[in-house]
N, C-alpha and C positions, 0 to 999 in steps of 0.2 A: 504493500500500500504506500509506503514511503517513497519507493522508486516511482510509482505512478504520480504521486503528488509532486515530486521534484520535476518530472517531465512536464506536467501540466503547468507548473510554475514557470518553467523555461519558455514554453509556448506562449503563456500569458504575457511574459515580459516582451516577447517579440511582437505579438499582435497588438499590444497596447503601447508599443514604443512610439517614438516621435512621429514616424510616418503616418500611423493611424490617427493620432490626435490632430496632426496637421490636415489630414484628409477630411476628417469629420468637421472640423471648424472651417476648413477651406471650402468645402462643398457648400456648407451653410452660408458662408460669407459670399461666395460666388452667386448663389441663388438669390440672396438678399439684394445684392447690387443689381443683378439682372432684373429683379422685380421692383427695383427702385425703392427699396425698403417698405414695399406695400404691406407685408404682414404686420409690421409694427405700426405704420401709419393708419391702417384700416382695422386696427384691433377693435375699436368701438363698433364699427360696422359689422364685424364678425359676431360680436355679442348680440347685436340687434337682430342679425339674421338667425342666430341660434334660437332666440325667443319668439321670433315672428312666425306667422302662419306658414312662411316658406320653408320652415324647418320641420313641418309636420309630415312632409313626404308626398310623393305623387304615386298613387296606388298602382299605376301600370309599370312602374320602374322600381327595381330593387326589392329587398326583403323587409327592411325595417326603416322607420322614419330617420332623417338625418340626425335628429337629436339623440335618438337611441344608438345610432352608429357612433356618435361622439362619446356617449356614456359607456358603450362597450369598449371603445378604445381606451377611455380613461379608467375603466375598471381594471384593465390590464396594466396600465402604467402607474396608477396610484396604488402602491403596494409597499412592500418592505423597503424599497428604495427610498421612499419618503421619510421613513423612520430610522431603520437600521442603516440604510445606505448613506444618508446624509451624515449620520453620526460617525460612521466609519471614515468617510471622506474628511471630516473635520479632525478626527483623531489622528489619521495618518498624514494628512496634508496641512493641518492647521486651519485657522479661520479663513485663510486666503482661498481655500478650496471652494468656499461658498461663492466667491467672486467668479471663479472659473465655471461654476455651475450656472450662474446667471448668464455669463457670456455664451455658454453652450446653448442655453435656452433661447436667447434672443436671436441668434442665427439659426437655431433649430426650428423656430417658427416658420421660417422660409422653407426649410427642409420638409417639415411635416405638411405644409401647404402643398408643396410640389408633389409629394408622395400621394396625397389624396386626389389631386387633380389627375395624375396619371392613372391612378387606380380606377377611377370612374370612367376616364376616357377609353381605357383599353380592357375593361372587364368583359367577361363572356357570360353566356347562359349555359349551364352544364346539362347533361343528359336527363337530369331530374327536373329541369326547368328552373333551377336556382341560379341567381347571379353570383358569380365568383370573380375574384380579382386580387390584386396585390402585386408585389414586385415580380414574382415568377411569370405573371401574365403580361405585365407591361414590358417586361424584358422580351418575352417571346413575340407579343403582338406589336410592340412598338419598335423593336430593333430588328425583328425578323428571325428566321430560323437559324441563321449563322451564329446568333447569340443565344440560342435556346439552352445551350449547355450552362450558361451563366444562371438562367432561371432555375435549372435543375439543381445547381449547387446551392442556390439560396434556399430552395425548398427543403433540401436535405439538412442543411445547417439549421434552419429554423425549426423543422420538425423535431430535431434532436435537442436544440437549444431550449425549446419550449419546456422540456422536462426539467431543465435547470432553473432558468429565470422565472418560468411561469408555474412550476409545480413543486419540485422538491425544496427549493429555497424558501418558497412561501410557507409550505407545510412545516418545515423545520423551524422557521422563525416563529410561527404561531405556537408550535409545541414548546419551544424554548421559553417564550415569554409567559405562556399560561402556566407552565410548571413553576417558574420563578415566583409568579405573583399569586397563583391560586392552588399550587400543589398538584395540578392535574398531570398525570403521567403522559409522557410523549405518545405512547401507543394509543391511549384513549383519545387524545386530540386527533391523531391520525385517522382513527376509525370514524369519529364524528364528522370530520371534514370529508372523508370519503363518501359517506352517506348523503350529506347535504349537496355536494357537488354532483353526485350521481343523479339525484332527484331533479336538478336543474338541467343537466345535459340531455336528459330524455327528451326535453322539448326543443332542442336545437337552438339555432341563432335567435329565433323569435322569443323563446323563453329567456335566453341570456340577455337579450336587449331589454326585456321587461324588468328583469331583476336588477340589471345594471342601472337603468334609468330611475329606479326607485331607491336603490342603496347608495349609489355614488354621490349624488348631490347631498343627501342627508349626511353621509359620513364625512365628506370633504368639508362642508360648512361647519359641522359640529367640531371637527378637529381644529379648524382654523380659529373658530371662536374661542375655544379653550386655550389655544396657543396665544391668542391676543390677550386673554386674561392674565396669563403668566407673564407676558411681555409688559403689560400694564403694571404688574407688581414689581418687575425689574426695570421700570421705565428709566431710572437714573443711569442704568448701564447701557442703554441702547446707543447713545451717541458714540461712546468709546468702542462698543462692539462693532458698529459699522465702520468706524475709522480703522479698527484692527483688521477687519475683513479686507479693506482696500490696501492697507500698508503691507500686510503679510502675504498678499497675493503676489507681491514682487520682491519681498525681502525674506519671507519664509519664517514660520514659527510652528512647525509641527510638534504635536504633543510628544512624539517619540524623540525629538531632538535631532541632532545632526548638523553639519555645517550648512551655511546659508544657501549655497547653490543647490544642494541636495533637497533642502526644505522647499525651495521655490519650485523645483521640478516635481516634488511630491504634491504640492498644492495644485499644480496644473494637471498632473497625471490623474490624481484621485478626484479632483473636481470635475474634470471632463468625463472620466470613466464612470463615476457614480451619477453624474448628470445624465449621461446617455442611458445608464441602467434604469434611472428613474423615469425620464420622459420619453425615451426610446426614439427620439428624432434621429433619423438616419438608419435605424435598425431595419426598417421595412415591415415592422409588425402592424402598426396602426392602419396602414392603407388596406390591409386585408379586411378590416372591419368597415372602413369607409366605402369600400367597393360595393357593399351590399345595401348602401343607403338608397332610399326611394327618392331619387333625384335624376333629372336629365342634364343638369349643368355641373360639369366638373369643378368649375371655379367656385360656385356656391359651396360645394362640399369641402373644397380646399380651405375656404375661409372659416368654415365651422371646425375643420380638423386642426387648424393652427392654434385654436384656443386651448386644445389639450395640453400643448407644451407650456403655454403661459400659466394655465391653472396648476399644472403639476409642479413645475419648478419655481416659477417666479412667485407663486402664492404659497403652495403647501410646503415645498422644500425650504423656502425662506423662513417660514414660521418655525420649522424644526431647527434649522441652523441657528437662527437668532436666539431661540430659547436656550439652546445648548451653550452658546457663547456668552450670553448675558448672565447665565447662572454660574459661570465659571467652572462648570462640570467637565468641560473638554480637557482639562488638565488632571482629571481624577484618576486616570489610568484605565477607566472603563471604555468600552467601545461597543459599536452596534446598538441594538435595541436597549441594552442595559444602560448605555450612556444617555440615551433619550429619556428613558424612564427616570434616571437620577435627576436630570435637568428639570423635568416636569414636577417631580416629587419635591424638589427644593423650593419651587414656587407655590405648589399646592400640597403641603404636607398631609399625609394620611390617605390621599386618594389620587395624587398625580400619576403615580406609577400604574395604577389600575386603569386610568384613562388611556395611557399609552398601550397597555396590554389589550384592551378591548378594541381600540382603534386599529392596532396592527392586525388583530384577528379578522376584523371585518375587511380591512384593506386587502389582506392576503387572500381571503376567500373569494372576493370578486376578481382578483388577479388570476387565480386558478381558473375561473370561469372564462375570462377573456382569452387567456393563452390557450385554453383547450380548443377554442374555435380557430385560433391561428394555426395550431398544429394540425387540426383536421383539414383545413383548406390546403395546407402544404402536402399532406399525405394524399389528398384527393388529386392534386396536381400530378403527383408522381405515379399513383397506382389506380386512380379512378374512385368513384363513390363507394365501391364495394369495400374499400379499406377503412372507411370512416368508423364503422361499428367496432372492429377489432382495435383500432387506435383508441377509441373511447374507453374500452375495457382496460387496456394497458395503462391509459392515463389515470383512470380512477384507482387502479391497483397500485400505482406508483406513489400515491399520496401518503398512505401509512408508512411506506418504506422511507420516503423522504423525511417524514416526521421523526424518525429514530436514528438517522445517520449523522455523521460529523458535519457541523455547519460550515466550518472553515474550508473544507475541501469542496463542498457544494458551491460556495461563493466563488471559489477559484475557477471551477469548471464553468459556471454560468457566465462569469466575467469573460472568459476566453471565448466561449461560443458566441457571445454577443458580438465580438469583433469579427468572428468568422462569417456571420450572417450579414453583418453590415457592409462588408467589402463588395459583394455583387450588387447590392442595392445602391451604394454610393456611385459605383461605376455607371449604373443605369441612369441615375439622376443626372449625372454630368452629360451623358450622351443624349438624353431625352429632354434636356433643359430647353432647347429651342421650342419644343412642343408646349411646354409650360408657359414660356414667355409669350408665345403667339396666342394661346387661348386666353391668357390673362389680359393682354392688350385688347383683344376683340371684345371681351366682357366689359372692361372699364370704359372703352371708347363708346360702346353701346349705351352704357349707363349715363355717360356724360351727354350723349346726343339726345337721350330721352329726358334728361334733367332730373334723374333720380339721385 
């Protein structure tokens, strides 16, 4: 096991090295400039579109309303990355990691927008009459058969990565935090999660969309409100915390110590890596959900999709990071969910840690649901609809296994597979960027002409 862990660590260091970080940020920056910073400038319009009647869906297109597609994507992104991932980034990279998470999110909005535009533009209807889409489809349909192998690679990496980022990591984190706070054995948590997930998956994407649209807004708003209460209690520390975030982003102050250069690199590496783990911009996962939205307009869905990155990182992750920094807990030696629990507990003694435990459990549950759909679509792309049921069975069976294995190794594997599935998607985004720019110009020129 140690040899396997060392090998994965070596691969992880390679795939999350400078070239990958430059590519993730570079692609996002390139798309942002090509779109003339539209995702940031049109953020308000995106929120209006999400709540307007236009987000309810067009019955003759897609499987679920655009709002449910966003909530399904958010259900998969708002998970342990927002609680344990942010804490790990701050512990390993110092407060400066939060700055790099923000930067990743700002350029990631353009990435997420572009992914959704391409997903709707190049989606298909499968033999069951269901809409399917995502990177594997926009690679094959947008770039042609000569690039089909790249779509196959994405589907393979994503189908396997789903068991890491979307299944075992989530189950393990829930089991760990529930045992710490409520004394619930890991195996019991695994079995409960297995039953609950199985009950939802029977209903397919429509059931997932319904559950996600009910749970995600509630859990996100509740977590943010409680985080704001803790920040209000620590209000005097907020200015210095924000100053520390910006200063240590370029000077370095990792909790683990080390010389300045190493600490700055740690802030960048863990900020970007955990940022991507949390909001998934560039991974290619979210467009699989947005591809089934009931819409005829790729740009509209793109504007709804880009909100996911903003909500996940700029709002939810920022709350977690600032609570950890203002509390001073980031130098305690704790990491992961335990560090976030300690930070909330210091502000709300007696029940802060329970809030984190419950939040993480709900976040992780919805993430398992969202990623099960992503994995299914990838398996369907590779082997056809007949492979969906066997995949679901293996998916559900993996939950109790994930709940009882070592968390550190799972994080490492999930982190590595994230990068592996991001590569084909980032290449496709670059090659298909002219399509995104053309569709966007046509949409906004039409809006300007009609005076909307």
